[in-house]
C-alpha positions as CSV (number, residue, x, y, z in Angstrom):
1,X,105.2,84.9,107.6
2,X,104.6,86.1,104.0
3,X,101.1,85.7,102.7
4,X,100.6,85.5,98.9
5,X,97.4,85.9,97.0
6,X,97.1,84.5,93.5
7,X,93.6,85.1,92.0
8,X,94.2,83.0,88.9
9,X,96.6,80.1,89.7
10,X,97.5,77.4,87.2
11,X,98.8,73.9,86.8
12,X,101.8,74.4,84.4
13,X,102.8,71.6,82.2
14,X,106.1,71.9,80.3
15,X,107.2,69.7,77.5
16,X,110.7,69.7,76.0
17,X,110.6,69.1,72.2
18,X,113.3,68.9,69.6
19,X,111.7,71.6,67.5
20,X,108.3,73.3,67.2
21,X,106.8,72.4,63.9
22,X,103.2,73.5,63.1
23,X,100.8,70.9,62.0
24,X,103.1,68.0,63.0
25,X,102.9,65.4,65.8
26,X,105.5,66.5,68.3
27,X,107.1,63.9,70.6
28,X,108.3,65.3,73.9
29,X,111.7,64.3,75.3
30,X,110.8,65.3,78.8
31,X,107.9,66.8,80.8
32,X,107.2,68.3,84.2
33,X,104.3,69.7,86.1
34,X,104.6,72.8,88.4
35,X,102.1,74.8,90.4
36,X,101.9,78.2,88.6
37,X,100.9,81.8,89.0
38,X,102.9,84.8,90.1
39,X,101.9,84.7,93.8
40,X,102.4,80.9,93.8
41,X,105.9,81.5,92.6
42,X,106.6,84.0,95.3
43,X,105.5,81.5,97.9
44,X,107.7,78.9,96.3
45,X,110.7,81.3,96.5
46,X,109.9,82.2,100.1
47,X,109.7,78.6,101.0
48,X,113.0,77.8,99.2
49,X,114.7,80.5,101.2
50,X,113.6,78.8,104.4
51,X,110.8,81.2,105.4
52,X,107.1,80.4,106.3
53,X,104.5,81.3,103.7
54,X,100.8,80.8,103.2
55,X,99.4,80.8,99.7
56,X,95.8,82.0,99.2
57,X,94.1,81.1,95.9
58,X,90.9,79.9,94.4
59,X,91.1,76.2,93.4
60,X,88.7,74.0,91.5
61,X,88.5,70.6,89.9
62,X,91.3,68.0,89.6
63,X,93.9,70.5,88.4
64,X,93.2,72.6,91.5
65,X,93.7,69.6,93.8
66,X,97.0,68.8,92.1
67,X,98.2,72.4,92.5
68,X,97.5,72.1,96.3
69,X,99.2,68.7,96.4
70,X,102.3,70.0,94.6
71,X,102.6,73.0,96.9
72,X,102.1,71.0,100.0
73,X,105.0,68.8,98.8
74,X,107.2,72.0,98.9
75,X,106.2,72.8,102.4
76,X,103.8,75.6,101.5
77,X,100.5,75.9,103.4
78,X,97.6,76.5,101.0
79,X,94.5,78.5,102.0
80,X,92.2,77.4,99.2
81,X,88.9,79.0,98.3
82,X,86.8,76.3,96.6
83,X,85.3,77.5,93.3
84,X,82.9,75.9,90.8
85,X,85.2,76.3,87.7
86,X,88.3,74.2,87.2
87,X,91.7,75.7,87.8
88,X,93.4,76.4,84.5
89,X,96.1,74.3,83.0
90,X,98.8,76.1,81.0
91,X,101.1,74.5,78.4
92,X,104.7,75.4,77.6
93,X,106.8,73.9,74.8
94,X,110.6,74.3,75.4
95,X,113.0,73.9,72.5
96,X,116.8,73.1,72.9
97,X,117.8,76.7,72.1
98,X,115.8,78.1,75.0
99,X,112.8,79.2,73.0
100,X,109.7,78.8,75.1
101,X,106.2,78.8,73.5
102,X,103.4,79.2,76.0
103,X,99.7,78.6,75.9
104,X,97.9,80.2,78.9
105,X,94.3,79.2,79.5
106,X,91.9,81.9,80.7
107,X,90.9,80.1,83.9
108,X,87.5,79.9,85.6
109,X,85.1,82.8,86.0
110,X,84.6,83.6,89.6
111,X,81.2,84.4,91.0
112,X,80.6,87.5,93.2
113,X,80.4,85.1,96.2
114,X,83.7,83.4,95.3
115,X,85.4,86.8,94.8
116,X,84.2,87.9,98.3
117,X,85.4,84.5,99.8
118,X,88.8,85.2,98.4
119,X,88.9,88.6,100.1
120,X,87.7,87.0,103.3
121,X,90.3,84.2,103.2
122,X,93.0,86.8,102.8
123,X,91.7,88.8,105.7
124,X,91.6,85.7,107.9
125,X,95.4,85.2,107.5
126,X,96.4,88.9,107.4
127,X,97.1,89.4,111.1
128,X,100.0,87.0,111.2
129,X,101.6,88.2,107.9
130,X,104.6,90.6,107.8
131,X,103.7,91.2,104.1
132,X,100.9,90.3,101.7
133,X,102.0,89.8,98.1
134,X,99.1,90.1,95.7
135,X,100.3,88.9,92.3
136,X,99.2,88.3,88.7
137,X,96.2,89.0,86.5
138,X,92.6,88.8,87.6
139,X,90.4,86.0,86.4
140,X,87.1,86.5,84.8
141,X,84.5,87.8,87.2
142,X,86.8,90.0,89.2
143,X,86.6,93.7,88.3
144,X,89.8,95.8,87.9
145,X,89.0,97.4,91.3
146,X,89.3,94.0,93.1
147,X,92.9,94.5,94.1
148,X,92.1,98.0,95.3
149,X,89.5,96.5,97.7
150,X,92.0,93.9,98.9
151,X,94.7,96.6,99.6
152,X,92.1,98.7,101.5
153,X,91.0,95.7,103.7
154,X,94.6,94.6,104.3
155,X,95.6,98.1,105.5
156,X,92.6,98.2,107.8
157,X,93.9,94.9,109.3
158,X,97.4,96.5,109.8
159,X,99.1,94.5,107.0
160,X,101.6,95.8,104.4
161,X,100.8,95.0,100.8
162,X,103.1,94.4,97.8
163,X,101.3,94.4,94.4
164,X,102.6,92.8,91.2
165,X,100.0,93.3,88.5
166,X,99.5,95.5,85.5
167,X,97.1,97.5,83.4
168,X,93.8,98.7,84.8
169,X,94.2,96.6,87.9
170,X,97.4,98.3,88.8
171,X,96.1,101.8,88.1
172,X,92.9,101.2,90.1
173,X,94.8,99.9,93.0
174,X,97.2,102.9,93.2
175,X,94.4,104.9,94.8
176,X,94.5,102.5,97.8
177,X,98.2,103.2,98.3
178,X,99.9,99.8,98.1
179,X,103.1,99.8,100.1
180,X,105.1,98.6,97.1
181,X,104.3,97.9,93.5
182,X,106.6,95.8,91.3
183,X,106.2,96.4,87.6
184,X,108.7,95.2,84.9
185,X,109.9,97.6,82.2
186,X,106.9,97.0,79.9
187,X,104.4,97.3,82.7
188,X,106.0,100.5,83.9
189,X,105.8,101.9,80.4
190,X,102.2,100.9,80.1
191,X,101.3,102.5,83.4
192,X,102.7,105.9,82.2
193,X,101.7,105.4,78.6
194,X,105.0,106.1,77.0
195,X,108.2,104.2,76.0
196,X,111.1,104.0,78.4
197,X,114.6,104.2,76.8
198,X,116.9,104.9,79.7
199,X,117.3,104.3,83.4
200,X,116.3,107.9,83.9
201,X,113.1,107.3,82.0
202,X,112.3,104.4,84.3
203,X,113.1,106.5,87.4
204,X,110.7,109.2,86.3
205,X,108.0,106.7,85.6
206,X,108.4,105.2,89.0
207,X,108.1,108.6,90.6
208,X,104.9,109.1,88.7
209,X,103.5,105.9,90.1
210,X,104.3,107.1,93.6
211,X,102.5,110.4,92.8
212,X,99.5,108.3,91.9
213,X,99.5,106.5,95.2
214,X,102.2,103.8,95.4
215,X,104.3,104.2,98.5
216,X,107.3,102.5,96.8
217,X,108.1,101.1,93.4
218,X,110.4,98.2,92.8
219,X,110.9,98.0,89.1
220,X,112.5,95.1,87.3
221,X,114.5,96.2,84.2
222,X,115.4,92.8,83.0
223,X,119.1,92.3,82.4
224,X,119.7,96.0,83.0
225,X,119.0,95.6,86.8
226,X,116.4,96.9,89.2
227,X,115.5,100.2,90.8
228,X,113.7,101.1,94.0
229,X,112.0,104.4,94.5
230,X,110.4,105.4,97.8
231,X,110.1,108.3,100.3
232,X,113.6,107.6,101.7
233,X,115.3,107.8,98.3
234,X,116.0,106.0,95.0
235,X,118.5,103.2,94.4
236,X,119.6,101.3,91.3
237,X,121.3,97.9,91.3
238,X,122.4,95.0,89.1
239,X,124.2,91.8,89.3
240,X,126.7,90.0,87.0
241,X,125.2,86.8,85.6
242,X,127.4,84.3,83.8
243,X,124.7,82.3,82.0
244,X,120.9,82.8,81.7
245,X,119.1,79.5,81.6
246,X,115.5,80.6,82.2
247,X,113.9,83.8,83.2
248,X,110.6,82.1,84.1
249,X,109.6,83.3,87.6
250,X,112.7,85.4,88.1
251,X,110.7,88.5,88.9
252,X,108.7,86.6,91.4
253,X,111.9,85.3,93.1
254,X,113.1,88.9,93.2
255,X,109.9,90.0,95.0
256,X,110.2,87.2,97.5
257,X,113.8,88.2,98.2
258,X,112.8,91.8,98.7
259,X,110.0,91.0,101.1
260,X,112.0,88.4,103.0
261,X,114.7,91.1,103.6
262,X,112.2,93.5,105.1
263,X,110.7,95.1,102.0
264,X,112.4,98.5,102.2
265,X,115.7,100.2,101.6
266,X,118.8,99.3,99.6
267,X,119.5,96.1,101.5
268,X,116.1,94.7,100.5
269,X,116.8,95.8,96.9
270,X,120.2,94.0,97.0
271,X,118.4,90.9,98.2
272,X,115.8,91.2,95.4
273,X,118.6,91.4,92.8
274,X,120.5,88.5,94.3
275,X,117.4,86.3,94.2
276,X,116.5,87.3,90.6
277,X,120.1,86.7,89.4
278,X,120.1,83.3,91.0
279,X,116.7,82.4,89.5
280,X,117.7,83.1,85.9
281,X,120.7,80.7,86.3
282,X,118.4,77.8,87.2
283,X,116.3,75.6,84.9
284,X,112.6,76.2,84.3
285,X,110.8,77.9,87.2
286,X,113.1,76.4,89.9
287,X,113.4,78.9,92.8
288,X,116.7,79.6,94.4
289,X,117.8,78.4,97.8
290,X,120.3,80.4,100.0
291,X,123.1,78.2,98.5
292,X,122.3,79.6,95.0
293,X,122.7,83.2,96.0
294,X,125.8,85.3,95.3
295,X,125.5,88.6,97.2
296,X,129.1,89.5,96.2
297,X,127.9,89.8,92.5
298,X,125.3,92.5,93.4
299,X,126.0,96.3,93.2
300,X,123.6,98.8,94.5
301,X,124.1,102.6,94.3
302,X,122.2,105.8,95.0
303,X,124.2,107.4,92.2
304,X,121.7,106.5,89.5
305,X,123.1,106.1,85.9
306,X,120.2,108.2,84.4
307,X,121.6,108.2,80.9
308,X,122.2,104.5,80.7
309,X,120.3,103.1,77.7
310,X,118.0,100.1,78.6
311,X,118.8,97.1,76.5
312,X,115.3,95.8,77.2
313,X,113.4,99.0,76.6
314,X,109.9,99.3,78.0
315,X,107.1,99.8,75.5
316,X,103.5,100.6,76.3
317,X,101.2,97.9,74.8
């Protein structure tokens, strides 16, 4: 079982519009609602792949109830921590050319008691988890060190932790030695405070995160591929993709594939790449099923192309 923790989940509403015009009344041609948040997406991808998952998150108000209902409809067990504030609702406006304009709400402010309940709920489900995926930004009320405390408690319970966050939360958690961290190119550049222009730059940055405490780094480099750096070695891989329809949730699908394949070594990296490549070819935040995967399109090598220029160069923000 893969346990996910999403400290700031959301109810995502997407409206398709002919064009985005400021100051005008826009009439949507289609709409959809999805449960949102990076950890939520990992659970959705794990469930779509046919594996059991439990999603831990704080939920409040009617939006929170709807998030739980939508997840249950996808066969995902929700371990909810009731909170006073309402779960945030995010809005996305999708134009025909693929341009996506998003408005993300801040979400509720969690009290100290609610923050502790979230840690306790995670601990209660840790014993049966092969991996705990802790994902996304922290809501108001949670200090940057909150993830570090979660990693420490999870390790004390014998669980392995994958962490997908950025900024101060990531840097603070490295001291607790998460088993794998999953930055994208920008987040990796931000963590080392310098731009990344080549695959070699990304490899060096990943090695620095390991020196700071991460046991492994799974870095998503957008269309350029992914790399995995750990004590056993470093591997780089990519997949050919015919058409990109949506990259929403693709990184979360990659992490789900990586963890479902064991969470270590080149085979898990290949699974991550296959899941990510499948996700970008699907509409919206739809997660891939086994039928969507094309392992034959994936190439993984230990012969790292260090001088390859990144087309989506990482920039510290």
